[in-house]
Steps between C-alpha positions, in 0.01 A plus 500: 500500500191685376180462696291542184264209425631255240164328445199684356154340505276675249125459471378503143146503359333406174605837355864393533781755505259781417334464839821529702611814675807667344718375787377142474537500122859621530575218744368244249674660202838497676475147640766243418273209591121483503328215684133416452236284337429477128225760531731748673770458237250552217382824661859633504648336190637825359763514777840345424606300803582145596173318570438237766176309548361401837714211624368148545433424774389850589661470845837532320420865425685639801822311430474605134468866597779488759728358231439819300593741778734771376319541169201719409212260551130563443220262596175569317178423687133562427353815654609560858798271580417500872130406475468122472798506269860392466639815664391391846667163458827660389483756779487228765832357377700805388560800728259788421787748459618301197164524320312786336131447424318676216126425534241526225122493543402157632234273352298569815507876444409465136219253575368720778486794259325291232239382751461836674573337836677665792809299588445580866176301489609173339729199545803451276599136455728289287467138399774536239715191543316422824207278596180653363306375804657764724256760364207308656574656840412842355155411364276723712168678431556833321878452487688633198802296393779571252692182423818445303430167334725210408368432150207496258321232703512685833185717459297185431637333813414804711153516342444142617616579854258793514206303359555203734481734800184684395667798332411402142340840426833678560608720204844408367722700267824384341739774387797414278782697336403808700664820385596360160346511152356149539321563829190283528218451751263209569190537721267237642375336819649211691214255437503552121869572442614348168750751356827392345750758622871577450738321734639821648205671666361668811161403641254732673222344709213670681367239742120475501356253750181300447267458803641151556866595444767357726614759752868440569631798697870530568421556868564163671206283592388332178212252523624152595301357208739671255781268610527133411584332829486172690364695798833571670530868419505826691135605495377835373466702822818362655684552170400867493625548856820311417577716194437816704780394737730390213460848339545441123719768340618569147770258389516327841566127534294261713595153614177299537603195702243222471342666198217250449267638234711817475228735625725719718777531241248578226326771700839646600597532132162648402514760777811692385661569163795272422466314831658153491441181693674166544271222618656204682277192484605132529192349332491493119119500482481820704771666295297414188190659654699808597635537145148470358370761745786734418418491128128552557550795736768688311823408680668257257843578644430342837820298557412158642772284654491143624627444852455571868647767723769548610688302233302648209593854607873457435625729224177693451507877458444668840130584542319817599227293666450141611176313557503163672163340446615139522807308610573718802807392693756681709763430232274637226439817700869547579600466134225734379569760768874497426438552128233769539616845395494795743144632544380166368167362623442147624156348558427152633151346515438201728191280521608189693576500872854377432585778253333756726716389793816547291375835375437620857851395602653684204297812577619495861861514376467738206203722579250611239120502494274205577142495370237229501274512196159335511251500211136389510294454185123479468402160360175304463382304803204307372237755395682775690848650517764501767859596561770245420842576647821437308804381692656799676841615376772631726707758312842627598650795315818700548725745316877456482661820627 
């Protein structure tokens, strides 16, 4: 059997076949079956081949492609198939040796060239088919953002997010049909944005902060006032120390047991690209607060589950880190520790004497680091000020090796 790839994924731009390399064009011209969206087919309509549209639901794509194995199959994608595109999804399901990729200039590269921005100095994001709120986490003073949008209404939504957070003076540029004869550009600022733009577009934002702008760094330790809470939440200083021990990493999964207002899971997801979190919380009112906080702070994909540990942990994807901020029990620890992946991090915070006693017993058996965290805040005392102490937190952390 030949080891040659049977599936070719070809990036195509607004200039259609004319913009392809000779090798990529030959692949398309000799295809038996071409798979893509309406736009892709219209850009290659001079080629005689059987045409297939994206399947519905889209998750059926892999089974559709595998059913075509043995024939000359081409999937057409926009720009670079491996940059926020369908190529990455296919590559996770079909062995790489069976696929050949033929990239074209991406929308990010074209937009960067149009704006005169260095790609090394900006953030590339996509909200195409994803919650628009996830871009909120990247609103920072002087940040430059290139965003693949999800439709004509997306720039207006992002303009509102910017304005609400004190970044209304930020210049915004929508670029559409880049590289083709109908390329068009729209310029404005977030606070006055009123353009009607094509549905398929790329947005460039240069974040300009007003003096009273919200500062929402991706380094953990956001102001407690940014979270809606009933008071039972991991406070700012303790939260920063907790996230330092949990060590957020790209694509890593956190179990937040006793999620409360969701503050730890939200900051975990903000701290690293593509980080994920599952929050376990028995109370519906707290899950509602956590969902509201997640939307406001740019982590709309926080996965909130009803239940208590250990029962609620059954069947969950093994985590890279576990935080137990509420509902500590020996059974909850045992289940979390058993599920934790190698090199996974586990952090437990205890406030009550009873939970501290259990934590000390667990540490004696399993090792790890014990730290007591105490925070004092200056508060008014009549006409003067004094220090008011928060309840101390005993923190246990360990790495699974």
